[in-house]
PATI-170303 format. One record per residue (C-alpha): x, y, z; residue number from 1; residue in three letters. Coordinates in pm, whole numbers, always signed. Example, Ala and Ser with C-alpha at 12.3 -4.5 7.8 and 13.67 -1.06 7.14 Angstrom:
<rs>
+--------+--------+--------+-----+-----+
!     c1 !     c2 !     c3 !   n ! res !
+--------+--------+--------+-----+-----+
!  +1230 !   -450 !   +780 !   1 ! ALA !
!  +1367 !   -106 !   +714 !   2 ! SER !
+--------+--------+--------+-----+-----+
</rs>
This chain:
<rs>
+--------+--------+--------+-----+-----+
!     c1 !     c2 !     c3 !   n ! res !
+--------+--------+--------+-----+-----+
! +10453 !  +9793 !  +7993 !   1 ! MET !
! +10522 ! +10136 !  +8101 !   2 ! ARG !
! +10741 ! +10185 !  +8393 !   3 ! VAL !
! +10859 ! +10498 !  +8590 !   4 ! TYR !
! +11067 ! +10506 !  +8901 !   5 ! GLY !
! +11041 ! +10696 !  +9209 !   6 ! VAL !
! +11394 ! +10722 !  +9365 !   7 ! ILE !
! +11558 ! +10886 !  +9662 !   8 ! GLY !
! +11758 ! +10835 !  +9972 !   9 ! TRP !
! +11609 ! +10712 ! +10294 !  10 ! LYS !
! +11355 ! +10953 ! +10465 !  11 ! ASN !
! +11342 ! +11164 ! +10142 !  12 ! SER !
! +10966 ! +11114 ! +10090 !  13 ! GLY !
! +10930 ! +10838 !  +9834 !  14 ! LYS !
! +10675 ! +10652 !  +9978 !  15 ! THR !
! +10459 ! +10913 ! +10053 !  16 ! SER !
! +10489 ! +11062 !  +9690 !  17 ! LEU !
! +10428 ! +10695 !  +9565 !  18 ! MET !
! +10093 ! +10673 !  +9773 !  19 ! GLU !
!  +9979 ! +11012 !  +9663 !  20 ! ARG !
! +10080 ! +10958 !  +9287 !  21 ! LEU !
!  +9883 ! +10591 !  +9298 !  22 ! VAL !
!  +9582 ! +10779 !  +9401 !  23 ! ALA !
!  +9626 ! +11083 !  +9158 !  24 ! GLU !
!  +9703 ! +10860 !  +8846 !  25 ! ILE !
!  +9399 ! +10595 !  +8931 !  26 ! THR !
!  +9162 ! +10877 !  +8968 !  27 ! ALA !
!  +9241 ! +10974 !  +8628 !  28 ! ARG !
!  +9132 ! +10657 !  +8518 !  29 ! GLY !
!  +9467 ! +10468 !  +8445 !  30 ! PHE !
!  +9535 ! +10132 !  +8592 !  31 ! SER !
!  +9848 ! +10121 !  +8816 !  32 ! VAL !
! +10067 !  +9845 !  +8960 !  33 ! SER !
! +10360 !  +9927 !  +9202 !  34 ! THR !
! +10685 !  +9750 !  +9280 !  35 ! VAL !
! +10881 !  +9834 !  +9607 !  36 ! LYS !
! +11212 !  +9766 !  +9642 !  37 ! HIS !
! +11390 !  +9694 ! +10000 !  38 ! VAL !
! +11716 !  +9629 ! +10132 !  39 ! HIS !
! +11624 !  +9405 ! +10415 !  40 ! HIS !
! +11488 !  +9056 ! +10460 !  41 ! GLU !
! +11078 !  +9083 ! +10432 !  42 ! VAL !
! +10854 !  +8804 ! +10479 !  43 ! ASP !
! +10465 !  +8843 ! +10461 !  44 ! LEU !
! +10416 !  +8495 ! +10611 !  45 ! ASP !
! +10431 !  +8362 ! +10972 !  46 ! GLN !
! +10581 !  +8060 ! +11115 !  47 ! PRO !
! +10298 !  +7797 ! +11173 !  48 ! GLY !
! +10071 !  +7921 ! +10924 !  49 ! LYS !
!  +9956 !  +7704 ! +10635 !  50 ! ASP !
! +10121 !  +7876 ! +10363 !  51 ! THR !
! +10461 !  +7922 ! +10571 !  52 ! PHE !
! +10435 !  +7539 ! +10599 !  53 ! ARG !
! +10391 !  +7486 ! +10233 !  54 ! HIS !
! +10689 !  +7716 ! +10185 !  55 ! ARG !
! +10901 !  +7520 ! +10423 !  56 ! GLN !
! +10824 !  +7183 ! +10285 !  57 ! ALA !
! +10958 !  +7293 !  +9952 !  58 ! GLY !
! +10694 !  +7446 !  +9740 !  59 ! ALA !
! +10822 !  +7717 !  +9511 !  60 ! ARG !
! +10529 !  +7906 !  +9481 !  61 ! GLU !
! +10236 !  +7968 !  +9722 !  62 ! VAL !
!  +9925 !  +8147 !  +9654 !  63 ! VAL !
!  +9727 !  +8280 !  +9955 !  64 ! LEU !
!  +9368 !  +8354 !  +9820 !  65 ! ALA !
!  +9059 !  +8522 !  +9968 !  66 ! SER !
!  +8748 !  +8695 !  +9810 !  67 ! LYS !
!  +8940 !  +9046 !  +9838 !  68 ! ASP !
!  +9278 !  +8959 !  +9685 !  69 ! ARG !
!  +9523 !  +8736 !  +9650 !  70 ! PHE !
!  +9918 !  +8693 !  +9720 !  71 ! ALA !
! +10188 !  +8485 !  +9540 !  72 ! LEU !
! +10494 !  +8403 !  +9737 !  73 ! MET !
! +10784 !  +8298 !  +9513 !  74 ! VAL !
! +11060 !  +8121 !  +9680 !  75 ! GLU !
! +11405 !  +8183 !  +9447 !  76 ! HIS !
! +11613 !  +8066 !  +9707 !  77 ! ARG !
! +11925 !  +8246 !  +9530 !  78 ! GLY !
! +12014 !  +8607 !  +9439 !  79 ! PRO !
! +11786 !  +8909 !  +9459 !  80 ! GLU !
! +11569 !  +8925 !  +9167 !  81 ! PRO !
! +11630 !  +9198 !  +8912 !  82 ! ASP !
! +11389 !  +9430 !  +8826 !  83 ! LEU !
! +11285 !  +9283 !  +8492 !  84 ! ALA !
! +11206 !  +8961 !  +8653 !  85 ! ALA !
! +10973 !  +9123 !  +8906 !  86 ! VAL !
! +10788 !  +9330 !  +8608 !  87 ! LEU !
! +10774 !  +9008 !  +8409 !  88 ! ALA !
! +10528 !  +8852 !  +8696 !  89 ! ARG !
! +10280 !  +9162 !  +8679 !  90 ! LEU !
!  +9963 !  +9160 !  +8498 !  91 ! ALA !
!  +9908 !  +9420 !  +8228 !  92 ! PRO !
!  +9836 !  +9781 !  +8351 !  93 ! VAL !
!  +9861 ! +10110 !  +8214 !  94 ! ASP !
! +10173 ! +10224 !  +8447 !  95 ! LEU !
! +10377 ! +10058 !  +8701 !  96 ! VAL !
! +10538 ! +10294 !  +8957 !  97 ! LEU !
! +10875 ! +10154 !  +9078 !  98 ! VAL !
! +10994 ! +10282 !  +9447 !  99 ! GLU !
! +11373 ! +10194 !  +9465 ! 100 ! GLY !
! +11577 ! +10012 !  +9206 ! 101 ! TYR !
! +11754 ! +10345 !  +9186 ! 102 ! LYS !
! +12048 ! +10185 !  +8969 ! 103 ! ARG !
! +11848 !  +9999 !  +8711 ! 104 ! ASP !
! +11770 ! +10151 !  +8351 ! 105 ! SER !
! +11438 ! +10289 !  +8353 ! 106 ! HIS !
! +11335 ! +10645 !  +8374 ! 107 ! ARG !
! +11286 ! +10818 !  +8734 ! 108 ! LYS !
! +11191 ! +11116 !  +8916 ! 109 ! VAL !
! +11409 ! +11173 !  +9234 ! 110 ! GLU !
! +11279 ! +11265 !  +9549 ! 111 ! VAL !
! +11534 ! +11497 !  +9720 ! 112 ! TRP !
! +11510 ! +11694 ! +10051 ! 113 ! ARG !
! +11780 ! +11898 ! +10190 ! 114 ! ARG !
! +11733 ! +11778 ! +10551 ! 115 ! GLU !
! +11803 ! +11429 ! +10461 ! 116 ! THR !
! +12175 ! +11545 ! +10417 ! 117 ! GLY !
! +12242 ! +11320 ! +10110 ! 118 ! GLN !
! +12376 ! +11445 !  +9783 ! 119 ! PRO !
! +12129 ! +11439 !  +9447 ! 120 ! LEU !
! +12136 ! +11105 !  +9264 ! 121 ! ILE !
! +12045 ! +11299 !  +8943 ! 122 ! GLN !
! +12394 ! +11446 !  +8894 ! 123 ! THR !
! +12536 ! +11087 !  +8831 ! 124 ! GLY !
! +12251 ! +10941 !  +8686 ! 125 ! ASP !
! +12103 ! +11070 !  +8327 ! 126 ! PRO !
! +11806 ! +10844 !  +8372 ! 127 ! LEU !
! +11675 ! +11053 !  +8641 ! 128 ! VAL !
! +11428 ! +11302 !  +8442 ! 129 ! ARG !
! +11318 ! +11552 !  +8715 ! 130 ! ALA !
! +11369 ! +11612 !  +9100 ! 131 ! VAL !
! +11074 ! +11648 !  +9304 ! 132 ! ALA !
! +11178 ! +11857 !  +9626 ! 133 ! THR !
! +11068 ! +12093 !  +9861 ! 134 ! ASP !
! +11397 ! +12272 !  +9874 ! 135 ! ALA !
! +11405 ! +12642 !  +9685 ! 136 ! ALA !
! +11623 ! +12763 !  +9445 ! 137 ! GLY !
! +11756 ! +12441 !  +9314 ! 138 ! LEU !
! +11914 ! +12480 !  +8955 ! 139 ! ALA !
! +11931 ! +12149 !  +8769 ! 140 ! LEU !
! +11975 ! +12048 !  +8419 ! 141 ! PRO !
! +11617 ! +11863 !  +8465 ! 142 ! VAL !
! +11290 ! +12024 !  +8566 ! 143 ! PRO !
! +11252 ! +12075 !  +8932 ! 144 ! VAL !
! +10905 ! +11998 !  +9044 ! 145 ! LEU !
! +10741 ! +12075 !  +9386 ! 146 ! ASP !
! +10732 ! +11749 !  +9591 ! 147 ! LEU !
! +10405 ! +11887 !  +9734 ! 148 ! ASN !
! +10237 ! +11929 !  +9394 ! 149 ! ASP !
! +10115 ! +11562 !  +9335 ! 150 ! THR !
!  +9914 ! +11662 !  +9026 ! 151 ! LYS !
! +10213 ! +11845 !  +8866 ! 152 ! ALA !
! +10441 ! +11515 !  +8938 ! 153 ! VAL !
! +10181 ! +11312 !  +8811 ! 154 ! ALA !
! +10148 ! +11531 !  +8496 ! 155 ! ASP !
! +10528 ! +11522 !  +8438 ! 156 ! PHE !
! +10523 ! +11106 !  +8455 ! 157 ! ILE !
! +10236 ! +11068 !  +8266 ! 158 ! LEU !
! +10357 ! +11281 !  +7995 ! 159 ! ALA !
! +10697 ! +11102 !  +8005 ! 160 ! GLU !
! +10548 ! +10775 !  +7967 ! 161 ! VAL !
! +10296 ! +10900 !  +7685 ! 162 ! GLY !
!  +9976 ! +10853 !  +7878 ! 163 ! LEU !
+--------+--------+--------+-----+-----+
</rs>
């Protein structure tokens, strides 16, 4: 499975770029799945709902299914799963775009905006293969892409993964 990351600091524009990339790449006929890493507690379920009650009773996995989609909730009740474990659960697709997991060992494009006040991650991570930014005049040892040119960022990622 081809995996490519979109990383950056909070409020840098990662999610907006991910949304545009998924639309652009799927419009080109490729299948795409996404993984979003969060640093806070997340629960898609609500107390009192049937699936919540199933999990509370001890079910390890609960699937909520309808005619349009299904959601698989896995209770791992342990340390946070690593990216490899998450990827292993996905159905095959042409490309998996990963938002976050910035310290993992997959190739990435960094979204960087000067106004966040954060340093570049690229300077310390050789797996950051390009920086997508709206800042002018950055001189880096990797390609600097226009954050607002979704087609160019998609072209770069697709070339990187051989699609």
